[in-house]
N, C-alpha and C positions, 0 to 999 in steps of 0.2 A: 085894226086889232080884231083878232079872232076870239070868239067865245068858246069856252069849254063846253062841249056837248056831253050829256049824259046818255050812255047807250043803255037801252032797255031791251029786254027780251030774253029768250031762254037758249041755251046751247046744251045739246044732248050728246052723250057718248064721246066726250072730248076730254082729255086729260092734259093739264098744263105741263109744258116742258120746263122742268126745274133748272136744267143745265143745257146750254146751247149744244154741247157735244152729245146729248142724249139722242139728237136726231140721226145719228149714225148707228144706233143700236136698236134692237128690240129687247123688250124685257120678258122674261119667263119667270114662272114661279116654281118652287119646290118646297120640301118640308125636310126638317131634321127632328131627331128625338133629343131631348134635353131633360137632365135631372140635376136640380141644384140642391145641395145639402149644406147644413150649417157646420160649424166647427166640431159638434158632437156627433155628426153623421146623420142627423135627422133631416128627412126630405122636406124642404121648404117650398119647392116648385117642381112640377113634373109636367111634361107635355110630350106625347108621342108623335105629334104632327105640328110642330112650330113652323109656320110658314115664312118664306123670304122670297125676295125678288132678285134676280140677277141679269146683267146685261149679256147679249149675245150679238156677235158681229157675223156677217156673211162674207166679208171680203177683207183683205189686208189693208186696202185704202181706208175702209170704214174703221178698222181698229186704229190706224194711225190718226185718223181725225178725231175719233173719240178721245184719244190721249192727247190732243191739242195740236196736232199737225195742221198747218194751213196749206192746203193743197189746191193747185189749180186744175181745171179739167184737163189740161194737157198733161200735167203730172200724174193724174189719176189714170188717164188713157195710157200713158207711157208705161206705167207700173203694171197695168193689166196686159198690155202687149209684150212687155219683156219677160213676163213669167208664163208664156204660153209653152205648150208641149205636153206630152203625155206624162213623162216622169216628173217634170217641174209641177204640172197640175196636181199629181198625186201628193207631192211633197208640200205644195202650197195648202192643199185640202187638209193634210195632216197639221200643218202649222196652225191653220184657223181653228181645228178641233183642239189643239193644244192651248190656244190663247182662250177660247171659250171656256175650257176646263179651269184655267187659271182665273178667269173673271168670275166663274161660278164658286170656286174654292174661296175666293177672297171674300165674296159677298156672303157666303155661308159663314165663314169664320166671323166676319163683322156682325152679322145677325146673332150668331150664337153668343159672342162676348157681350153684346147689348143686352140680350135677355139674362144671361148669367149674371151680369153686373147689377141689373135691376133687382134681382131677387136674392142674390148673396148677402147674408148679413155681415155687416162690418163690425169687427171686435176692436177693443182698444189695442189689443196685441197687433192686429193687422195694420191699424193706423200707425202705431209706433215703428213697426218694421218698415213701412212705406216711407216714412219721414227719414228713417236712418238710411234707407236705400237712396233716397234722393241726395242727401248729404254725401254718402259714399261715392255715388256716380259722379257728382259734381267735382269732388276731389280727384277721382280717377281721370277725369277729362281735363283737369287743370292741376297738374302735379305741383306746381308752385304755390297752390292755395291750400291753407290749412282748413281743418274741419271747422274751426271757430269762424273763420271767415266765410266759409261756404254757407254755414247757418245764417250768418248776418245778411249775405246776398239773397238767399232764399226767402228769408223774412219778408224781403221787399216785394216779392213776386208771388209767393204762395201763401194764401191766407191761413191754411192749416199749420203753418210753420211759425205763426206769430209768437207763440209762447214756448217754442222748442229751445232747448238749452244743450250746451256741450255734454252736461251730466247725462242728460236724457239719452244722447247719442252714444256716449261711452258706455252706459248701462244696458244698451240694447244689444241683444245676441245677433241680430240681423245686420249688424254694422260691419262685420268682417267681410 
């Protein structure tokens, strides 16, 4: 029987890999400007240099593996060799730039939404519109389900729908 050993010591300048696919990318930082206003137009949060991190790949195989592809060394080598040539190389370089631009845009949008949602005040009207939208979307995706049935199903899974009624849905201007 093996004893559990406690490791002691200090590790400097290392960052834990949170996701196994992170080993195929490097992370860079950038900033964006954000202003969050309440419903009356009053600024509740403003930052001209909100920072965020985004992944960047250097090769097509790295992008594929970052997205979950399991590739053997032979497959990676084949991919590299099959895409040789001046014109193909330029197209591949352009594709990698496009993929990196997409990764950056998604990371920026996600960071922007996170900051916005942390600071945007939520009004009763916003909550009511969100609840009505959930019911409306549920009914649109399931045309044979009535609004009453949709509300009952949503009550089981969405805590904020616990006291929601068909009358509240019918009274909401956001339900159409």
